[in-house]
N, C-alpha and C positions, 0 to 999 in steps of 0.2 A: 549480354541477357535478353533471352525473351521477355519481352514484355505485353501486357493485353491491347495496350499505347498500339504498339507497333504492329499487333498481329490485326486491330480495326484497319487498320492501313492496306491490308490486302482483300480486298475486294472479295477471296473469296471467303472470310469470316466476317465480312461485315454487318451479314442476317442474326452474328448472335448478339446475345446481350452480354451486359457487361462482367456478371457475378460468369456466366459461362467463358468469354474469354480470358479471362481471371485464370481460372479453372485450368485451361486449353494450357497458358502462362507456364504453370506452375511444370507440365509434365512434359513441355515441349524442348529439345537440344538445338543448341546454336551452335550453327557449326558453319565453320571459314576455310575454304579452298581457295590454294593456288592453281594458277594457270594450268594444267596436266591431269590435278590431282586428282583420284578418284573418290565420289563419294558414294560409293554402292558399285560391288561386281556379278556380274551372270552367276545365279545360283544360291544367292546368300537369302538368307531368311531375308524377308522384305517388311519395309517398312514405309511409311507415305511421309514424303518430302514437299515443303512447299520454299518456293526461290524468295527466297526477300531481298535479295539482290545478288545483279550480275547472268549468267550466263552459262548455262549445260549443258553437254553436247551426249546424248544417248546413242550407244551404239552398243553393235553384236557382233562377237566374233563371227565368222564364217569362212572353215577352214584355216588360213594362215591369216587371213585379212578382216581388220576390227572396218567394221561397215560401219556411218554413221544414221542413223534413222530417223534422228531428229534435235530441235533443242527445246529447250523449257528457259524462261525468263523469269523477270519480276511477277511473280501472280500466280506463275505456270505451275503445274503437281510432277509429282513420280512417286511410281511404286502402287499407286491404287488400283490396275486390273491385278497385281498378284496376290495382291489383298484381297481382293471381291472374289478373286476365282480359288482361295487357298493353296496358290502354289507359288516355288521358289521366283525369285524376283530371275527375267528372263531377259533381261540385258543391262547395258552396263549405263554409269550417268560417271562423268568427268567434265571438268570446269575448263569454260573454253576461255574465261577471264578469271580477274577475282570475282569472289561466289560468295552470299552466307544462303543457306540454305536451315530452315530450322527440320527437325524431324519430331515425328509422331510416332508412338507405339501403337501395334494391333488395338487395344484394349481403348486406349484414348480413341480411335481413329473410326471404334465403329460405335463409340458413344456422342460421337457426331453424328453418323448416322443416324439412329436411333433417334436422338435426340432434336435436331434441326432438318427439315421436312428442304427447307431451303439448299442447305449443303449438302443434304443425299440427294438434290434431285443435281446439283451442278456435278456430282463428284461421277455420278451415273450417267451423263453425260458425256463426258469426260472418257470415263470404260470405254462407252461404244464409239468414238473418234478414235481413242488409239489402236482398240480390237481392228477399225476399219485403215489403219494407218499399217497396221502388223500383215494385217491381210494384203495389202498393195504389194509390202517389201516383199511377203513371201512369193507371189507372184512374178515382180523383177528381179528377185533373186534368181539365178540361174542353178537350175537339177544339179550339176555336176561343177564342180570347180576345173575340173582336168579329164581328157579325153584321150583313152588309149587304144591305137590301134595294134592288134596283136595275135598270132594264134593260139590257137587255146591251149596246145604241149610245148609251147615254147617257155622254159626257164626261165630268159629275160624276161618276160611277158611275167611270170608267174610273181617275180621278182619284183618289177614293180608294183603291180598290183598291193604285192602283199605291204609293202611298204607304204603308199599312200594309206592303204587301210589300217595300218599302225597309227602315223604320224594323225590319222581324221579330215584325212581330206578328201571331200564326192567325189566322185570319178565315176565312167561310164567306160565300158571297155565295149570296146565292136572290135568282131571278126574282119581281115582285109576281105574277104569277099561279100560281106554285108551288103544288102543293097542302097539301103541308104546312109551310106558311110560318106561320099562325098556330096553330100547334104552337108553331114554334120561336122565332117572336119573335109574342107575341100582341097587343102592344103597338103592332104596324104598322096595325091594321086601320084603326084612327081616323085616320091620317096618309098612307093609303095611294096618295096621287093627290097626295104632294108628295114622291115618292123624286127624290135616294138619301136610306134611312133608317140608321143606325149605331145599334145598341145595343152599348153596351160592358159590359167582362164586371160592373160592380157593377150593371147594370141599367137604366141611365139611356137615353132614345132620343134621338139628336139628329137633327132634321129638315134637310135640307140642310145639312149641315154643311162650312164653309171650312178651308181644312186647317187653320190654324191654330184653330178649334175643336175638331178635331178631336185635336192634337198635343197639347193640354190637357187632352182628355177621358182621353186613354192615356196621360196622366203626362211625357208630356215637358213640357220647360222651352220658353217661349216672352217669357218677359221675363227681361231683365238683370235681376239683383240690387241690384248698387250702378253707380255713376254713374261710378266712376273706375276705371282697370286699368293695370296695368303694360304688361300685350301684350293689343292685340285681331287675332284672326283673322280675316281676313274672306273665307269659304268653307268648305265642312267637304267638300272633297274631300279625297282620301288625304296632298295638301300640307297641308293645314287641319287634318286627323287628327294630322298628325306635328307639326308645330307645336305644337297643343297640347296634344299629350305630352309634350316635350320644355323646351313653355316651363313646365308645371306641374308636370312633375320636375323643373325647377332654381331652382322656386322662386318664380316669377313670379306672377303674379295676372294668371290668364288668362282670359280670352272669348273663344271660338269664335260666329261668330253665322252661320249656314247658309241658306239664302233657300226651302229645301227637305227634304231628309234627309238623315242626314250620308250619306257616301258619293262624291258627286258623280257624272260619268257611271262614274266605277268603278264605284260601287257597283250599279249597272243589268248587267253585267256577268257574262253566268250564269257562266262557269269562268275563270280565271287559271291556265294549268297554268303560267307561267315566272316565279313569283313564289316567291324565294328561302326557304327554309325550311319551303316548302310541297308534300314531293315528290310529292304526289296532287290537287297542286292545291287551290284553295278560290274559292265562288264571292265575287263582289264586294259583296255586300250582307255575307255571314261576315266578309270583311276588316275593311267598315265598320264593322260591329257590335261587332267584337273593336276595333277602335280607339277609339272610342264607350266601348266600358265601361273601357279601360284611362285614356283620357283623364279622364274623371269619378272613375273609383279615383283616379288622381293628385293631383286637384284642381281640374283645370280645369271651370268654368260654361261649358256649351253651351246655344246656344238655336237653336231649328229655326223653320223656315216667318217667318224676319224678314229682311228685305232692310237691307244696309248702302248708304244712298243718296248717301251723303259723305263724303267728309275733309277736314276744312278746317286745313291746319297753321295752328299759334298756340304759339309759342314750344317751351319745354319739354314739351306735352303737345299732342297734338294733338284734334281735337274730331273724332269720330265718330257720324253722323247715323243713325238707323235710319228705317226707314216706321214710322208711324204715330205718331214726334212723338217717341221718345226718341233722348238727347244723352248720352254716352260722352264721359270722355276718355281718354285711353292716351296714355303715355309712350312707345311705339311701336307700330306697326301692321303685319303681315303679307297684303297681299292674297293672296289664295290661290282667289280668284273663278273661276277654271275657264273652260270654255269650255259652250258651249251650240250643240246640233244645227242647219244651216244648213237653211234650208226650198228644201224640190224647189219648183221655179220654174213653176211648173204650173195653169194656168187653171183654177177649182173646184177645187182641194186643201181649202181652206181651211173647208168646211164640213163635211168629212171628218175633218176633223182627232177623232182622239178616235175616232172612228165608222167601223173599220175602218184607218186611215191613222196612224201611230206613228213620232213621233220618237225610233230607241232601240230597247232590245231589247226593250219592256212583256215583261216575263213573266208577267205576270198573263194574258197572251193565251191565252199557249200553250195550255190544256187545250182554249179553244175554236177550237183547231184541229185537235185533232185529224182527220186522215183525210182536211184540205184541200188544198188547192195554194198554198203560202206566198212571197211575192215580198217580197225583201230589193235594198235599193239602193243601192249599196256594196261596195267591194274590199279594206277595211280590216280589225283585228285585232278592232275593235266587229262589225265586218259578220261577219266569221267563227267569231265567240263566241257571235255568235246562231245564227247557222246551223247550227251544231253544238248548241244545246241546241232547238231548233225541229225538227229533223230526229227529233230522239225522240217525237214527237205527228206530224207533219202529214202526207199522203201526198206531198209532194214538196215542197221546199224550193228557191227560183231565185235564184239570185243574177244580180243584173243590174250590170252594170259597162261603162262608156267604152272601158277598155283592153282589150288583146290576153287578159290571163292575170292571176292574182290574184301572180304568182311576184314582181312590182317593191314590191307592198301589203300584202301580207297574211305573218305570219310562217311560218317553213317547217313551225311544228309543226300550226297551226291547217290549214294547205295537207294537212297529210298525212292530218291527221283527217279532213277536206272528206271528201279520195279513197276512205277506207276508207266513207264512207257515199254511194258514189258511186251507187248507186243508188237515192234518196231525192234528194241534193245535187247539183243540179243552176248551171253559170253560164253567163249567156245575156252572151256576153262583144262588147264593140264594138257595144254597144245603149244607151236608152237608154229612158227612162218619157218619153211624149209628151202622155198624154192620159189620167183618170179619168172613171170612171161612177158616179153612184150619187145617190140622194135621202136614205133618212134613214142610210144606209152603203153602203161602199165595194161594188159589183156586178164591177167590171172596170176593166183596165186596158191601153192599148197602147201599145208598142213597138216600137220601130222600128229596126231594123239599119244596119249601115253601108252596104249597099245604095241604103238607101232606103226597104225594103218592110218591111211595118208589121204584124203581128200581133195580135188580141183576146186577151185571157186572163182569165175568167170567176176571179175572186177577193176577199174581203171580207177577207185581210189582205194588208197593205203598210208593213214598217219600214223606213225611210230612215237610212242612215249616211254621206250624202257630204258628211263634213267637219264641221269646228262653228268657230264665230270667239268671240271676249272679247269679253264684254260689259261692255267699260268707260269707256262714253260717261260713266255718274256719276263718273266721276274728275276731282277738278279739276286744272286747265292745266296748273300748275306740277310733275302727273307726266307725264313726256314719254312717248307711245307712237310704236307705229313706224307708217306709212301701215295700216298691218292693224288696227289696236287694241289690237297687244300689248305691253305694258307692259317698259322700258329697264331695264334694271340694267345697274350697274356700269359698266365700261369701252364697253360698248356707249352708255349714255347719255352717258357724257364725250363719246365721237365727236360727237354729236348735238349739231348750232348752235343748238338750241331749248336744252337743257340748260343753267341755269344754277345752278352748286355752288357753295356761299358758304361751304363749313368747309375749314379748312386741310387736315384730312384728307384721301384720296381716299376716295369712295365704299367699302363693298365691296361685294363679288364681287353680292350679292343685291340691296343698297339702290337703292331708283330716286333719281331728281332730288328728291325730298323726304327730308331727313336721318332716317333715324330709322324708317323708310317701306322696307317691301321687296317684293318683291314673288316667290313661287315656285309653281311648278307652271306646268302648260299655258297658265294666263294670262300668262306670262315669252315674252320676246319668244327666240325662236332654242332654246325648250328642249325635252327630248326628252321627246315623246310616251308614255310610258311609267309603268304605275305605279312600280315603283323607284325611277325618277330624280325622278317628284312624292313621294315619301317621303322622299328625300335630300334634297331641296332644301327640303321643311319644316321637318328637321330643322336642316341647316346654316344656314336663316336666324334661329334660335335662337341659336345659338353667337355669330352676326354683330350680331341684338340684344343678348346682352351686353356687347359690344366698345363698342357704341355707346351704351350706358348708363351706364357705366363711368366713374364720376368719372378728368375730366382729371389726368394725372401734376403735378404741383408748375411743375415746372419749367417746363412748356408755357407759363406764365405771366408768366415771369420776364422 
């Protein structure tokens, strides 16, 4: 319990009257921390903290590395800068030793500033010092964690840039012919004919690395730590991340396996404006990165660049197989594998994938589109978000759709944004792309109108958003799917004549035709293709997992 007498021993409060100290004590939280335990995380609503005893480390995550910015010991404060600036907490604070901290809310903090000029002066002096420290740290931290040396039209170079962008790793991309290359990456000279090259922040040079090797190099986990878990989540989109967060937070030993980078398709969205709780919107990458940090902080184990290749029902524990030969046993599985972009059926398109033609937003290509004419195929929200984003760079953004307008396929807020950018964004309605041209990269496309007329447009940037399909061919036949490959769950599954439900109880809402195997998000039949819906289903699945894993009541065996 925080008392007035205890506060009086802290120099910051020494000038306060006994009455004011008593008032502050009644509003002060008494927090004890064990070494390694976090007091506050970056991005949280700020409070004012004063260290009573022990030592805190102030850290900030830069890329995959958590950097120590400083320490706080007895009498030191934390949180005054974001409170004064009206911002979210921009650093973490964790105990470096057994610690005791008092916390004051924003109202009490501002009362103190108003009523005690001495304390206010001390706090403002502290704010100035903290801002100088932040300026120093900002200049010391490299502008890029990773350097990439690769050619513009090399698909392998594009894949590396895309992967790093999706994992929120700052990088600088340098063409092999850049005159400053050898100043920035001197190690590249000996391997210049083996691009792409990647130099990590610890100085290692990776030559034509695979995604998995790159993930290891930047500190991401690619191998499961154990061979048995309570819960395995197959897929790392919004539904998978939600399942990992809720599974870990509710005490389940949780492993999430993602074939690429956390976030799935949503992770490539340039801006999500209608996600609850973010009035200014946020990018899909930011949402995925926050969820990833939240899941790992709560104890979920997340491996990336790995595929779940098979699920084998096996009594009380299912066998989950990963590419590379790893075998894991799981009491429950949640399938959140999502969907992948549907291919554009045009002759000659395959050699140009990654060389001017991209499935999805490919945000890393934005700067390269500066001042150019960009074409998008598709009229859904993903295409709309990409069009808004690329309109900030390109000379023109042209959306090719088969329908008469965007009204029936795109959310109203996106249509309104595109209308405000009508000087740049143009809709080619009742049209389709029939041909592409290019050798080393895309050079032109042909668009056919409804009346049969065709027009050729020169461009080196075409982004495809023509729908997506579930990749569920790896699932066992026991898990029933609809004709399009989406996983049937709950009552939809029970109505299918192929399903054979083996238990006396009914399947839960998100449960597949195999007990204790669930499906959530876009991979599920008749799901709502929205981020919020996927997050909701991922969290709901964990409630059903708990019910499925709970021991049966004794009367059930009577």
